[in-house]
C-alpha positions in Angstrom: 211.5 38.6 81.4 209.5 41.3 79.4 206.9 43.4 81.1 204.3 42.1 78.7 204.5 38.7 80.5 204.1 40.1 84.0 200.7 40.0 85.8 199.6 41.2 89.2 198.4 38.6 91.7 197.9 38.3 95.5 199.2 35.5 97.6 197.9 35.6 101.2 196.8 39.2 100.6 200.4 40.3 99.5 200.7 41.9 96.1 203.1 40.2 93.7 204.2 40.6 90.1 205.0 37.3 88.4 205.3 35.7 84.9 201.9 34.8 83.6 203.2 31.4 82.3 203.8 30.1 85.8 201.5 27.8 87.7 199.9 28.8 91.1 202.4 26.5 92.9 205.4 28.2 91.2 204.1 31.6 92.1 203.6 30.6 95.7 207.2 29.3 95.9 208.4 32.7 94.5 206.4 34.4 97.3 208.1 32.1 99.9 205.0 30.1 100.7 205.6 26.3 101.1 203.2 24.1 99.2 203.1 20.4 100.1 203.3 18.0 97.2 203.9 14.3 96.3 203.3 14.0 92.5 204.7 17.3 91.3 208.4 17.5 90.4 210.3 20.3 88.6 211.8 18.0 86.0 208.7 16.0 85.2 205.4 16.7 83.5 202.5 17.8 85.7 200.2 14.9 86.7 197.9 16.4 89.4 197.5 13.0 91.1 198.0 13.5 94.8 195.9 16.6 95.4 198.1 17.5 98.4 198.9 20.9 96.9 195.4 22.3 97.4 195.0 26.1 97.8 192.1 28.4 98.0 191.4 30.9 95.2 189.0 33.7 96.0 185.6 33.5 94.3 186.4 29.9 93.3 183.7 27.4 94.5 186.2 24.8 95.8 189.8 24.2 96.5 192.2 23.9 93.5 195.4 21.9 93.0 198.1 24.6 92.7 200.4 22.5 90.5 197.9 22.3 87.6 196.2 25.7 88.0 197.5 28.4 85.6 197.8 32.0 86.8 195.4 34.8 85.8 195.7 38.5 86.2 194.2 39.7 89.5 194.0 36.2 91.0 194.0 36.1 94.8 195.4 32.9 96.3 195.2 31.8 99.9 197.5 29.0 101.1 197.0 29.0 104.9 193.2 29.3 105.5 191.3 26.9 107.7 189.6 25.6 104.5 193.0 24.8 102.9 194.2 23.1 106.1 191.1 21.0 106.3 191.4 20.0 102.7 195.1 19.0 103.0 194.2 17.0 106.2 191.5 15.2 104.3 193.9 14.3 101.4 196.5 13.1 103.8 194.0 10.9 105.6 193.0 9.3 102.3 196.6 8.7 101.4 197.3 6.9 104.7 194.2 4.7 104.4 196.1 1.9 102.7 199.6 2.9 103.7 201.2 0.4 106.1 202.6 1.6 109.4 206.0 0.2 108.9 208.2 3.3 109.3 210.5 1.5 111.8 211.6 -1.1 109.1 211.4 1.2 106.1 214.6 2.4 104.4 213.0 5.7 103.6 212.5 6.4 107.3 214.1 9.7 108.4 214.0 11.2 104.8 210.5 10.4 103.8 208.2 13.1 102.3 205.1 11.2 103.6 206.4 11.1 107.1 207.3 14.8 107.1 204.0 15.9 105.6 201.9 13.6 107.7 203.4 15.2 110.8 202.9 18.7 109.6 199.6 18.5 107.7 197.9 15.3 108.9 196.0 13.9 111.9 197.6 12.2 114.9 195.3 9.2 114.7 193.4 7.2 112.1 189.6 6.9 111.8 189.9 4.0 109.3 189.0 0.7 110.8 188.7 -1.4 107.6 191.3 -3.8 106.3 194.1 -2.2 104.4 194.8 -3.4 100.9 198.0 -5.2 100.2 199.9 -5.3 96.8 202.4 -7.9 95.7 205.9 -6.6 95.3 207.2 -6.3 91.7 210.5 -7.2 90.1 212.4 -4.2 88.9 215.8 -5.8 88.7 218.9 -6.0 90.9 219.0 -2.3 91.8 215.5 -1.2 92.8 213.8 -2.8 95.7 210.0 -2.7 95.7 207.4 -2.7 98.5 204.4 -1.7 96.5 201.9 -1.7 99.4 203.6 1.6 100.4 202.9 3.1 96.9 200.7 6.3 96.9 200.4 6.3 93.0 202.1 9.7 92.5 203.4 8.2 89.1 206.8 10.0 89.4 208.6 6.8 88.5 206.3 6.3 85.4 206.9 9.8 84.1 210.7 9.6 84.8 211.0 6.3 82.8 209.1 7.8 79.8 210.3 11.5 79.9 213.8 11.3 81.3 215.2 7.8 80.9 213.4 7.3 77.5 212.5 3.7 78.3 208.7 3.5 78.9 209.0 0.3 80.9 207.1 1.4 84.0 203.4 2.0 84.0 200.2 1.8 86.0 197.7 -1.0 85.7 194.1 -1.0 87.0 191.9 1.8 88.4 191.0 3.1 91.8 191.9 0.9 94.7 193.1 -1.8 92.2 195.7 0.5 90.6 199.3 -0.9 90.7 202.7 0.4 89.4 204.6 -2.3 87.6 207.3 -2.8 84.9 206.7 -4.3 81.5 206.1 -8.0 82.1 207.9 -7.5 85.4 211.3 -7.4 83.7 214.3 -5.4 85.0 214.4 -1.7 84.0 217.0 -1.4 81.2 217.9 2.3 81.6 221.4 3.3 82.7 219.6 6.0 84.8 217.1 3.6 86.5 218.3 4.2 90.1 217.0 7.8 90.0 213.5 6.5 90.6 214.7 5.8 94.2 215.3 9.5 94.8 212.1 10.5 93.1 209.8 8.1 95.1 208.3 10.2 97.9 207.6 7.1 100.1 209.4 3.8 100.7 207.9 2.0 97.7 211.1 2.1 95.7 214.3 1.9 97.6 217.9 0.8 96.9 218.5 -3.0 97.0 222.2 -2.8 97.8 221.5 -0.3 100.6 218.6 -2.2 102.1 218.7 -2.3 105.9 222.3 -1.0 106.0 221.9 2.3 107.9 219.7 5.3 108.9 220.4 8.6 107.3 221.3 10.3 110.6 224.2 7.8 111.1 225.9 8.7 107.8 228.7 11.2 107.1 228.1 13.1 103.9 230.9 14.0 101.5 230.5 16.0 98.3 232.3 14.5 95.3 232.0 13.8 91.6 231.4 10.8 89.3 234.7 9.7 87.8 233.2 6.7 85.9 232.5 8.8 82.8 233.8 12.1 81.5 230.7 14.3 82.4 231.7 14.7 86.1 228.2 14.4 87.6 227.9 15.9 91.1 227.4 13.2 93.8 227.1 12.9 97.5 228.9 10.0 99.2 227.3 8.7 102.4 229.7 6.7 104.6 230.0 5.3 108.1 233.5 4.9 109.5 235.7 3.4 106.7 232.8 2.1 104.6 230.8 3.8 101.9 227.2 2.8 102.1 225.4 4.9 99.6 225.9 7.3 96.7 223.2 9.9 95.7 223.1 12.8 93.3 223.7 16.5 94.1 221.8 19.1 92.0 223.9 20.9 89.4 221.8 22.3 86.7 224.9 23.0 84.5 225.9 19.4 84.4 223.7 16.5 85.6 220.6 18.4 86.8 219.7 15.9 89.6 220.4 12.6 87.9 223.3 10.2 88.1 224.1 6.9 86.3 223.5 3.5 87.9 227.2 2.8 87.7 228.4 5.5 90.1 225.3 5.0 92.3 225.7 1.2 92.8 229.3 0.1 92.1 230.6 1.2 95.5 230.8 -2.3 96.8 233.6 -2.8 94.2 235.6 -0.2 96.1 236.6 -2.8 98.7 236.9 -5.9 96.6 240.3 -7.1 95.3 242.0 -4.1 96.9 245.7 -3.8 96.9 246.4 -2.8 100.5 250.2 -3.5 100.8 253.3 -3.4 98.5 254.1 -6.6 96.5 257.3 -7.7 94.9 257.5 -10.4 92.2 259.7 -13.3 93.2 260.0 -16.5 91.1 257.1 -15.3 88.9 254.8 -14.8 91.9 253.8 -11.6 93.7 254.8 -11.7 97.4 253.8 -9.2 100.1 256.6 -6.8 101.0 257.4 -3.7 102.9 257.5 -0.1 101.6 261.2 0.2 102.3 262.1 -2.9 100.3 259.9 -1.9 97.4 261.3 1.6 97.3 264.9 0.2 97.6 264.4 -2.1 94.6 262.7 0.6 92.5 265.5 3.1 93.3 268.1 0.6 92.0 266.1 0.1 88.8 265.5 3.8 88.1 269.2 4.7 88.4 270.5 5.3 84.9 267.1 4.2 83.6 264.8 5.4 80.7 261.3 5.1 82.2 257.9 5.5 80.7 254.8 6.6 82.7 251.4 5.4 81.6 248.5 7.5 83.0 245.2 5.7 83.7 241.6 6.9 83.2 241.0 7.8 86.9 244.1 9.9 87.5 243.5 13.3 89.2 245.2 16.5 88.2 247.5 16.6 91.2 248.8 13.1 90.6 249.3 13.9 86.9 251.2 17.1 87.9 253.4 15.1 90.3 254.1 12.5 87.6 255.1 15.3 85.3 257.6 16.8 87.8 259.1 13.4 88.6 259.4 12.2 85.0 261.0 15.5 83.8 264.3 14.3 85.4 264.5 11.4 82.9 264.0 13.4 79.7 260.9 14.3 77.7 258.1 12.6 75.8 258.0 9.9 78.4 254.4 10.2 79.7 251.4 8.9 77.9 247.7 9.3 78.9 246.3 8.5 75.4 246.8 4.7 75.7 243.7 4.3 73.6 245.3 6.2 70.7 242.9 9.2 70.8 243.7 11.6 68.0 243.9 15.3 68.9 245.3 18.6 67.6 247.4 20.8 70.0 244.4 22.9 70.9 241.8 22.4 73.7 238.8 22.6 71.3 240.0 19.3 69.6 239.6 17.1 72.7 236.7 18.5 74.7 232.9 18.8 74.4 232.7 22.4 73.2 229.0 22.8 73.6 228.1 23.4 77.2 226.3 20.3 78.5 223.3 22.5 79.5 222.9 23.7 75.9 222.7 20.3 74.2 219.0 20.2 74.6 218.6 23.4 72.5 220.0 21.7 69.4 217.7 21.1 66.4 220.0 18.6 64.7 222.4 16.2 66.4 225.0 14.1 64.5 226.6 11.2 66.3 229.9 9.9 64.8 231.6 6.9 66.4 229.9 7.3 69.8 227.3 5.4 71.7 226.3 8.1 74.3 223.8 5.7 75.9 226.6 3.7 77.5 229.6 6.1 77.2 227.8 9.1 78.7 224.2 8.5 79.8 223.8 12.1 81.0 224.7 13.5 77.6 222.4 10.9 76.1 219.6 12.2 78.3 220.3 15.8 77.0 220.2 14.5 73.4 216.9 12.8 74.2 215.5 16.1 75.5 216.5 17.8 72.2 214.8 15.0 70.3 211.6 15.5 72.3 211.8 19.2 71.4 211.9 18.3 67.7 215.5 17.7 66.9 216.6 15.2 64.2 219.3 12.7 65.2 221.8 11.2 62.6 224.2 8.4 63.4 227.4 7.4 61.7 229.3 4.2 62.8 227.6 1.1 63.9 223.8 1.0 63.7 223.3 1.2 67.4 220.0 1.1 69.3 219.4 4.2 71.4 216.3 5.3 73.3 215.3 7.7 70.5 215.1 7.0 66.7 218.1 8.0 64.5 218.7 8.3 60.8 221.5 5.8 60.2 223.8 7.0 57.4 226.6 4.3 57.3 229.9 3.2 58.8 232.4 5.8 57.5 233.1 9.4 58.5 232.8 10.2 54.8 229.0 9.9 55.3 229.2 13.4 56.7 228.9 14.3 53.0 225.6 12.4 52.7 223.0 14.3 50.7 220.2 13.7 53.3 222.4 15.1 56.0 223.4 18.1 53.9 219.7 18.8 53.3 219.0 18.8 57.1 222.1 20.9 57.8 220.9 23.6 55.5 217.6 23.9 57.4 219.1 23.6 60.9 219.8 26.7 63.0 221.6 25.1 65.9 223.2 21.8 64.7 225.6 19.8 67.0 228.3 17.3 65.8 229.6 14.8 68.3 232.8 12.8 67.4 233.4 9.8 69.6 236.3 7.6 70.4 235.0 5.0 68.0 236.6 7.0 65.2 239.1 9.2 67.1 241.1 6.2 68.3 241.4 4.8 64.7 242.5 7.9 62.8 246.0 7.9 61.2 246.1 11.5 59.9 245.7 15.0 61.3 243.9 16.0 58.1 240.7 14.3 59.2 240.5 16.3 62.4 241.3 19.5 60.5 238.6 18.6 58.0 236.1 18.1 60.8 236.8 21.7 61.9 236.4 23.0 58.3 233.3 20.9 57.8 231.8 22.4 61.0 232.6 26.0 60.0 231.1 25.4 56.5 227.8 24.0 58.0 227.1 26.5 60.8 228.2 24.1 63.5 231.0 26.5 64.3 230.2 30.2 63.9 230.8 33.4 65.7 230.0 33.0 69.4 229.5 29.2 69.4 231.4 26.0 68.7 229.1 22.9 68.5 231.9 20.6 67.2 232.3 18.2 70.1 234.8 15.4 70.9 233.6 12.8 73.4 236.0 10.6 75.4 234.5 8.3 78.0 237.4 8.8 80.5 237.3 11.2 83.5 241.0 12.1 83.5 241.5 12.7 79.8 240.9 16.4 79.4 242.9 17.3 82.5 245.9 15.2 81.6 246.0 16.6 78.1 245.8 20.2 79.5 248.9 19.3 81.6 250.6 18.0 78.5 251.0 14.4 79.7 251.1 12.9 76.3 253.6 12.4 73.4 253.8 15.0 70.5 252.2 12.6 68.0 248.7 13.8 67.2 247.5 10.5 65.9 248.1 6.9 67.1 250.4 8.1 70.0 250.5 4.9 71.9 251.1 2.8 68.8 254.0 5.0 67.7 255.7 4.9 71.1 259.1 3.2 70.9 258.1 0.8 73.6 261.3 -1.3 73.6 263.4 1.8 74.2 261.9 2.1 77.7 263.5 -0.3 80.3 261.1 0.7 83.2 257.4 1.2 82.9 255.5 3.1 85.6 251.8 2.5 85.4 249.4 4.8 87.3 246.3 2.8 87.1 246.7 1.9 83.4 245.9 -1.7 82.3 248.3 -1.3 79.3 251.3 -2.2 81.4 250.3 -5.8 80.7 250.9 -5.3 76.9 253.2 -7.8 75.4 255.4 -5.0 74.1 256.6 -4.4 77.7 257.4 -8.0 78.3 261.2 -7.3 78.7 260.8 -4.1 80.7 260.7 -3.8 84.5 257.2 -2.9 85.4 255.8 -1.0 88.4 252.0 -0.7 89.0 250.6 2.1 91.1 247.0 1.3 91.8 244.2 0.3 94.2 242.7 -2.8 92.6 244.4 -6.1 91.7 243.7 -6.2 88.0 245.5 -7.6 84.9 248.0 -4.7 85.1 248.9 -5.5 88.7 249.3 -9.2 88.0 251.8 -8.4 85.2 254.0 -6.0 87.3 257.3 -6.7 89.0 256.4 -4.3 91.9 252.9 -3.3 93.0 252.4 -0.2 95.1 249.1 0.5 96.8 247.5 3.9 96.2 244.2 5.4 97.4 240.9 5.3 95.5 239.4 8.7 94.5 237.2 8.6 97.6 240.3 8.3 99.9 242.0 11.5 98.8 241.3 15.0 97.5 241.7 15.5 93.7 240.7 17.7 90.8 239.2 16.4 87.7 238.3 18.4 84.6 235.1 17.2 82.9 234.6 16.7 79.2 233.4 20.3 78.7 236.6 21.7 80.4 235.1 22.4 83.9 237.4 21.8 86.9 235.7 20.1 89.9 237.0 18.5 93.1 236.5 14.9 94.3 236.8 15.2 98.1 238.2 12.7 100.6 235.6 10.6 102.2 237.7 8.4 104.5 241.3 7.3 105.0 243.1 5.0 102.5 242.7 1.3 102.9 245.7 -0.6 104.5 249.1 0.8 103.7 248.1 2.7 100.6 250.0 6.0 100.0 249.1 8.9 97.7 251.1 8.8 94.4 252.8 12.1 95.0 254.2 10.9 98.4 255.7 7.8 96.7 257.3 10.0 94.0 258.6 12.3 96.6 260.2 9.5 98.5 261.7 8.1 95.3 263.1 11.6 94.4 264.7 11.8 97.8 266.3 8.4 97.4 267.6 9.3 93.9 268.7 12.8 95.0 266.3 14.4 92.5 264.7 17.8 93.0 261.0 17.4 94.2 260.4 20.3 96.5 256.8 19.4 97.4 256.3 18.4 101.0 252.5 18.5 101.5 249.4 18.1 99.4 248.6 21.8 99.8 252.0 22.7 98.4 251.4 20.4 95.5 248.0 22.0 94.7 249.6 25.5 95.2 252.3 24.7 92.7 249.8 23.3 90.3 247.7 26.5 90.5 250.9 28.6 90.0 251.8 26.7 86.8 248.3 26.1 85.5 246.0 28.8 87.1 243.1 28.1 84.8 242.9 24.4 86.0 241.9 25.3 89.5 239.0 27.7 88.9 236.3 25.3 90.1 233.0 25.1 88.2 234.1 27.6 85.5 234.5 26.3 82.0 238.1 26.9 80.7 238.1 29.4 77.9 240.2 28.3 74.9 242.6 30.9 73.6 243.8 28.9 70.5 241.4 28.8 67.5 241.8 26.6 64.5 242.0 28.1 61.0 239.9 26.4 58.4 241.4 24.5 55.5 239.9 24.5 52.0 240.3 20.8 51.3 237.9 18.6 53.3 238.6 14.9 53.3 237.8 12.1 55.7 239.8 8.9 55.9 238.0 5.6 55.7 238.8 4.3 59.2 236.8 1.6 60.9 234.7 2.4 64.0 235.5 0.5 67.2 233.5 1.7 70.2 235.6 2.0 73.5 232.9 0.6 75.8 230.8 -2.5 75.0 229.5 -3.2 78.5 228.2 -0.3 80.5 228.3 -2.2 83.8 231.9 -3.5 83.4 233.8 -0.6 81.8 236.4 0.0 84.5 238.4 -2.0 87.1 236.2 -0.9 90.0 232.9 -1.9 88.3 234.5 -5.2 87.3 234.9 -5.9 91.0 231.4 -4.9 92.0 229.0 -7.8 92.8 226.1 -5.4 92.1 227.3 -4.6 88.6 227.8 -8.3 88.0 224.1 -8.9 88.8 223.2 -6.1 86.4 225.1 -7.8 83.6 223.4 -11.1 84.4 219.8 -9.7 84.7 219.7 -6.7 82.3 222.1 -7.3 79.4 221.2 -9.6 76.6 223.0 -13.0 76.2 225.1 -12.1 73.1 226.4 -8.9 74.8 227.2 -10.9 78.0 229.2 -13.3 76.0 230.9 -10.5 74.1 232.1 -8.7 77.2 233.2 -11.8 79.1 
C-alpha cells in the first residue's frame, strides 16, 4: 500500500492510519472493533439494507451505516456510545417485529446471527402487540428449504445468485411490509453452487432440506476435509454424529474455493451409505456370494502366483493408496498400472496435465479460451472464477460444443484448429493476460503428441506463456489424476494409453475403484474389485473386497493446480472394510513378496521419502521440467466428447444419492435426463 493512499482517522478516540479506499466498517475491523451486520458480506456487493451496522461520526447529524460510508481524512468514528447502542437496539427491535419466535424448532438455532445479535444488542422483551405478518414458503428446489416468515430481507441470497452463481433467479418482489424473496416463477435454482445461500442466510429462512431436523450443531463432531468430486479440492468441513455424516459445509480457503462449495459435495453424503460393499464377495456360479477375508485372500493368492496382473486406478484414489499399489505391482513387472482409463493425453512433464494458472489468479484474466471443457459442470469453482473475470471485462471464447454457460461466449467451432481463427487472433493481440484452458473433451481424443506440443508453442507465441507465468491449463475433472500421474501410475504411451494397453495379455485385473474393470476386453481375465460401492465394476468382478470411503481414512489428494491437501478420517470404516494398503500388505505376506510397510504412518513416511514434494501441504508443486517450443504448429481434427454430461450423477457415490436423484428430476431438463439415464 502506497503512502499516498493512507489517511489518518480516529476510531473510539484512537489514532489509526488506513487505506482511504476502505469503508468505515472495514476500518473498524482493522482497529479490532466488532460491528454487527446482517446484509453486509465480504464477497458480495454492498446493499445497506439492514442498518444494523450503525456508528456515530463526529459532527454528523445522525448515525451512519458503516458498511456504505466511505472514509475521509480526519474522520472520527465512535462505535460504542450510548447513541450507537440505542440505534442498534432500535434496528433490532424493528427486525424482530415480524420475526417468528420459533428458535426451538429452527434448524439455524445455535448458529444464528439473529439469535446472537439479539442477545448482545437487543431488548429482552418485545413492545410490539400487533399481529405479525406471515409469508408463504417458496419452492427453491430439492436442496434449499424455505420458511420465508423468518426472512429479514438482507438480500444476501439475491446478490449471491446474481454476482457469484451467475444465475439471477432469486429476487425481491413488493415493497415495505409486502416485500418477499422468491425465485423466478418459483422454479428450482439451477446453479451448481445454489446450496451456498444456506450458509449466507443470517437467519433460518433458507436451510438445508436434507439436513432438516436432523441435529443441533453442538451435537456434531467436526472434521476438516476436501472435496474429491472434482479436481479443484475445495476445502470442506464434515459434521458427523457417531458413524453417520449429517452435513457438509465449506471451509474458507482464499487460494482455492474462497468460501463456496458445489452442491454435489454438500448434498450427496446420503449416497455414502447406500449400496455399500461391507464384506468380501466371491463369485460362484455367476453370482456374488458373501465370503470371509481369509477365503478371498486365499483365492486371490492362488490367482496371483505366476500371474501377469494389471492395476486400474480409479478417480477417487488417494496418494497413499496409489503408492502402495505401485510398491505391490512392482513385483510383477513394469507398465502394469493405469490411471488414465479415459485416455487423457499428456507429455512427461507436470505442466502438461495440471492447471498452471493458480486458481486465485483466474479472475485477473482479460481473455479466456475454453477448448473442450464445460467448466460449469466439470469444475463449478473454476467456472465461478471465469465468471468473475467476465464481470471484470474479460472476453470468453469457446471451442468444442456450443455449450450454455452463465456468461456469454464467442463460439468459434468444434475443432482445435479454431485456435487459428482470425477473430481470436485479433483479441489475443490486444490481451495482456490471456488464459487457455484445454479440457478432457479434446485431451481424451488426441492421437498424437504433436498436438500437445503445438499447444505449448501456440501459447508461447501468443503471450499465454511468458517469463514468470504459464496460463496454458489442462483441466481434468478427477480428483486423483494429478497425484497418480506424479507417482507415475500410468503407461509410457502419451496418447490413448488405455486403448493401446494389451489388455488380453493380463490374466488378472485389480481395479481400485475403476468402472473399467467391466469392459468386455477383460471378459476372459480374473477380476478383483477393491471398492466401497456396488457398481457395475463390482458386479462384473470375480472377487469384491470392501475398502473405506475417503471419509473413513486419511489420504492425500493433489488438486488440479498441483497443491497437496489432506482428506481426514471422519469415522471408522463401514462393516468389514479394510484400507487398500493393508490388503496389499496381507497379499504380499501370503506371496512372500517384499512389502515392508506395517502402519499407515510408515506408508506416508515412505511416500514422503520417495516423493518429498507431494507432502508439502497447501504449497503448489513447482515444475522443474520446461517444454521447448517447436516451430511447426498443427492441431489434429479430433472430435470433442465431454467427460461429464450430468453434473449430479458424475460418480458412483452421487449415483447412489437420493438427493442427487431428486436434483436430476427437478432441475435438469428432460432431454438431458434421458441422455444421462
